[in-house]
C-alpha positions in Angstrom: 0.1 0.0 0.1 1.2 3.5 -0.6 -0.4 7.1 -0.4 -1.5 7.0 -3.9 -3.6 3.9 -3.5 -5.0 5.4 -0.4 -6.4 8.2 -2.5 -3.9 10.9 -2.3 -1.6 12.0 -5.5 1.3 14.0 -4.1 2.6 14.2 -7.8 -0.6 15.6 -9.0 -0.6 18.2 -6.2 2.9 19.4 -7.2 2.0 19.4 -10.7 -0.9 21.7 -9.9 1.4 24.1 -8.2 3.5 24.3 -11.1 0.6 25.1 -13.4 -0.7 28.0 -11.4 2.6 29.7 -10.9 2.0 32.0 -13.8 -1.2 33.1 -12.5 0.0 33.7 -9.0 2.9 35.7 -10.5 0.6 38.0 -12.4 -1.1 39.0 -8.9 2.3 40.0 -7.3 2.4 43.6 -5.9 5.1 45.6 -4.6 4.7 44.5 -1.1 5.3 40.9 -1.9 8.5 39.6 -0.7 8.2 36.0 -1.6 7.4 33.3 -4.3 4.9 30.7 -3.9 6.0 27.4 -2.6 7.5 28.6 0.7 6.1 27.5 4.1 4.7 31.2 4.3 4.1 34.1 2.2 6.0 37.3 3.1 4.6 40.9 2.7 6.2 44.3 3.5 4.1 45.9 6.1 5.5 49.5 5.7 2.7 51.9 4.9 4.3 55.2 4.6 1.3 56.9 3.3 -0.9 56.1 6.4 -1.1 57.8 9.6 -1.8 54.9 11.9 -2.1 51.8 9.6 -4.7 49.0 10.7 -4.8 45.5 9.4 -8.2 44.3 8.5 -8.7 40.5 8.0 -11.7 38.2 6.8 -12.4 34.8 5.8 -15.2 33.1 3.7 -16.2 30.6 1.4 -18.9 30.5 -1.5 -21.2 27.9 0.0 -23.3 25.6 -2.2 -22.6 27.7 -5.2 -20.0 25.1 -5.7 -22.7 22.5 -6.4 -24.0 24.7 -9.3 -20.4 24.9 -10.7 -20.1 21.2 -10.6 -23.5 20.7 -12.4 -22.4 23.2 -15.1 -18.9 22.0 -15.4 -18.0 25.8 -14.9 -15.3 26.4 -12.2 -13.4 29.5 -12.6 -16.3 31.9 -11.7 -16.5 30.4 -8.1 -12.7 31.5 -7.7 -13.5 35.1 -8.7 -16.6 34.9 -6.5 -14.4 34.1 -3.4 -11.9 36.7 -3.9 -14.5 39.3 -4.5 -16.8 38.5 -1.7 -13.6 38.8 0.9 -12.7 42.2 -0.8 -16.3 43.5 -0.2 -16.1 42.4 3.4 -13.1 44.5 4.3 -14.3 47.1 2.1 -17.3 47.5 4.3 -14.6 48.4 6.9 -13.0 51.1 4.9 -9.8 48.9 3.9 -8.3 48.4 0.8 -7.0 44.7 0.1 -3.3 43.6 0.5 -3.2 40.0 -0.1 -5.4 36.7 -0.4 -4.9 33.1 0.9 -6.9 30.3 -0.4 -7.9 27.0 0.6 -9.0 24.2 -1.9 -10.0 21.0 -0.6 -11.4 17.9 -2.7 -11.8 14.3 -2.6 -10.0 13.3 -5.6 -7.7 16.2 -7.1 -8.7 16.8 -10.6 -6.0 19.2 -11.8 -8.2 20.9 -14.6 -10.9 21.9 -12.2 -8.5 22.9 -9.4 -6.7 25.0 -12.1 -9.6 26.8 -13.2 -10.9 27.6 -9.6 -7.3 29.0 -8.7 -7.1 30.9 -12.2 -10.3 32.5 -11.3 -9.0 33.6 -7.8 -5.9 35.1 -9.6 -8.0 36.9 -12.1 -10.0 38.5 -9.2 -6.7 39.4 -7.2 -5.4 41.2 -10.2 -8.5 43.1 -10.8 -8.7 44.2 -7.1 -5.0 44.9 -7.1 -4.5 42.1 -4.4 -1.7 39.7 -4.3 -2.4 35.9 -4.3 0.3 35.3 -1.6 -0.1 31.7 -0.8 -2.9 29.0 -0.4 -3.1 25.2 0.4 -4.5 22.3 -1.6 -5.8 19.2 0.3 -6.9 16.0 -1.3 -9.1 14.1 1.4 -11.0 11.1 -0.1 -12.5 10.0 3.1 -14.1 13.5 3.6 -15.2 14.5 -0.1 -16.8 12.3 -2.7 -15.2 12.4 -6.1 -16.1 15.4 -8.1 -16.9 17.5 -4.8 -14.7 20.2 -3.6 -14.6 23.1 -1.3 -12.9 26.5 -1.3 -12.3 29.0 1.2 -10.3 32.2 1.3 -8.7 34.7 3.8 -7.9 38.3 3.0 -5.9 40.9 4.6 -6.3 44.6 4.2 -5.3 47.8 5.5 -7.1 51.1 6.5 -5.9 54.2 8.2 -7.4 54.2 11.9 -9.2 57.6 11.4 -10.9 56.2 8.5 -12.3 52.9 9.9 -16.0 52.2 9.3 -17.4 50.4 12.0 -21.0 52.0 12.5 -19.7 54.7 14.8 -20.6 57.5 12.0 -24.0 56.4 11.0 -26.6 58.8 12.2 -30.4 59.4 12.0 -31.2 60.8 8.5 -28.4 59.1 6.6 -29.6 57.8 3.3 -29.0 54.2 2.2 -27.9 53.9 -1.3 -27.7 50.8 -3.0 -25.5 49.3 -5.8 -26.7 46.7 -7.9 -25.8 43.0 -7.5 -25.0 40.5 -10.4 -27.4 37.9 -8.9 -27.4 35.8 -5.8 -23.5 36.5 -5.4 -22.3 33.8 -3.0 -25.6 33.5 -0.7 -28.8 31.5 -0.7 -28.0 28.7 -3.1 -29.3 25.9 -0.8 -32.7 27.4 -1.3 -32.2 28.3 -4.8 -31.3 24.9 -5.7 -34.2 23.4 -3.7 -36.6 25.6 -5.4 -35.4 25.5 -9.1 -33.9 22.1 -9.9 -37.1 20.0 -9.3 -38.5 22.0 -12.4 -35.5 23.3 -14.5 -32.1 21.9 -16.0 -28.8 23.6 -15.3 -28.5 24.4 -19.1 -32.0 25.2 -19.8 -32.7 28.6 -21.3 -35.2 30.9 -19.5 -36.5 33.9 -21.5 -37.2 36.1 -18.5 -33.5 35.6 -17.5 -32.0 36.0 -21.0 -29.7 33.2 -20.2 -29.4 29.5 -18.9 -30.3 28.8 -15.4 -26.6 27.9 -14.8 -25.1 31.2 -16.3 -27.6 33.2 -14.2 -26.8 31.3 -10.9 -23.0 31.5 -11.6 -22.8 35.2 -12.4 -19.6 36.6 -10.7 -20.1 38.0 -7.2 -18.8 41.5 -8.2 -16.3 43.6 -6.4 -17.3 47.1 -5.5 -13.7 48.4 -4.3 -13.2 50.3 -7.8 -16.3 52.2 -7.4 -16.4 52.7 -3.5 -12.7 53.4 -2.8 -12.7 57.1 -4.3 -15.8 57.7 -2.1 -13.9 56.6 1.0 -10.9 58.7 0.3 -13.2 61.7 0.0 -15.0 60.9 3.2 -18.3 60.8 1.6 -19.4 57.7 3.3 -20.6 57.0 6.9 -20.9 53.3 6.8 -21.0 50.3 4.4 -23.2 47.1 4.4 -22.2 44.1 2.1 -25.4 42.3 1.7 -24.6 38.6 1.9 -26.3 35.9 4.0 -29.0 37.6 6.1 -30.1 39.8 3.2 -30.6 43.8 3.4 -31.8 44.0 6.9 -29.6 41.3 8.6 -26.4 42.8 7.1 -27.2 46.6 7.3 -28.2 46.1 10.9 -24.7 44.9 12.0 -23.5 48.7 11.7 -26.3 50.1 13.6 -25.7 51.5 17.1 -28.4 51.4 19.8 -31.0 53.9 19.2 -30.9 53.4 15.2 -33.0 51.5 12.9 -33.7 50.9 9.3 -36.3 52.2 7.1 -36.2 50.2 3.8 -38.1 51.3 0.9 -39.0 48.0 -0.4 -40.0 48.1 -4.1 -37.9 51.2 -4.9 -35.7 49.1 -7.0 -35.9 46.5 -9.7 -35.6 43.1 -8.3 -33.5 40.8 -10.6 -35.3 38.2 -12.7 -33.5 35.4 -11.1 -35.0 36.2 -7.8 -38.5 36.2 -9.2 -38.0 32.7 -10.8 -36.6 31.4 -7.5 -39.7 32.7 -5.6 -42.3 31.5 -8.0 -40.6 28.1 -8.4 -40.4 27.4 -4.8 -43.5 29.1 -3.5 -41.3 31.0 -1.2 -42.8 33.9 1.0 -41.6 37.4 0.5 -40.3 37.6 4.0 -38.2 34.6 3.5 -36.8 35.9 0.2 -35.8 39.4 1.9 -34.1 37.1 4.7 -32.3 34.9 2.4 -31.3 36.9 -0.8 -29.8 40.3 -1.6 -32.7 40.8 -4.2 -30.3 42.8 -6.5 -28.7 44.9 -3.8 -25.1 44.0 -3.5 -23.8 46.9 -1.2 -25.4 49.5 0.8 -23.6 52.8 1.4 -24.9 55.0 4.3 -24.5 58.7 3.2 -25.1 61.9 4.9 -27.9 63.8 3.2 -25.7 66.8 2.4 -23.5 64.3 0.3 -26.0 62.2 -1.4 -26.2 64.1 -4.7 -22.4 64.0 -4.9 -22.1 60.3 -4.2 -25.0 59.6 -6.7 -23.4 61.7 -9.5 -19.8 60.1 -8.8 -21.5 56.5 -8.9 -23.6 57.2 -11.8 -22.0 54.6 -14.0 -22.9 52.0 -11.4 -26.9 52.9 -11.6 -27.0 53.4 -7.8 -30.6 53.8 -6.1 -32.0 54.8 -2.9 -32.9 51.9 -0.6 -33.9 53.6 2.5 -32.7 55.8 5.4 -31.7 55.4 9.1 -34.2 56.5 11.6 -34.5 56.4 15.4 -35.5 53.0 16.7 -38.8 52.8 18.7 
């Protein structure tokens, strides 16, 4: 008996690392001090442009969106989703990304699948000016069935302490400005799959979507760092909510101090067709839809009323819309 017959192919893992080196190299930023393959990644922690640099870290996965990727045989988009989700999480704290670490686990290593996933991560890292500093690939046949895999990531970013966003600046009267999502992003897929796949096929075209079910579900979780960072630099934003699991209310409530509440103007924006399809296919109550899905709102900016016109003007290419406002809690 040897490791390979037990289900773990060390040579395949080494070949995978060699195949992804060009992708990883493309993500290199000036702060990176190491090459892939060492026991750890090195990053220069000098930030001469910041008064009091504070590191911000977050970790996440993409949930059962992976099941849809396996069904469709499309794996690069989930890698992009993972990075963008993490980037948005620290953006909500006012931070810009520095580097990203990934974890890829599978039952049987299929180098093409793993390569596509990591290639997607690298693509998103380049787009977010974020280094793919390192990662881990694990082949665990006793944990995952053949064909299944999981991915998770950790991001580290930096923010100047005076510009941290933690809810302390949010005030009564602030306006909630929404930025559109591309679809489900990375949340709600267990409910979406349960609702859709008794009726639809993954490659089925649906007229209301203008695409197949698979394409609509695998739409990349978009990054908002390019659109929002200039607003942060100009001190035009009091708070940010990244709308993930828990929906608009669940996530935006996380940045509210005691005495504050949300007044959401439901119906003030266009809900994406994929959500209507899911709701009708699964006969899902409106309250549950609001609790689980982003309903077309990927990120919410909390803005002082005097800055709303400028923010809306600067974001015009993003097609922003008003979601509601901050009120006093009862």
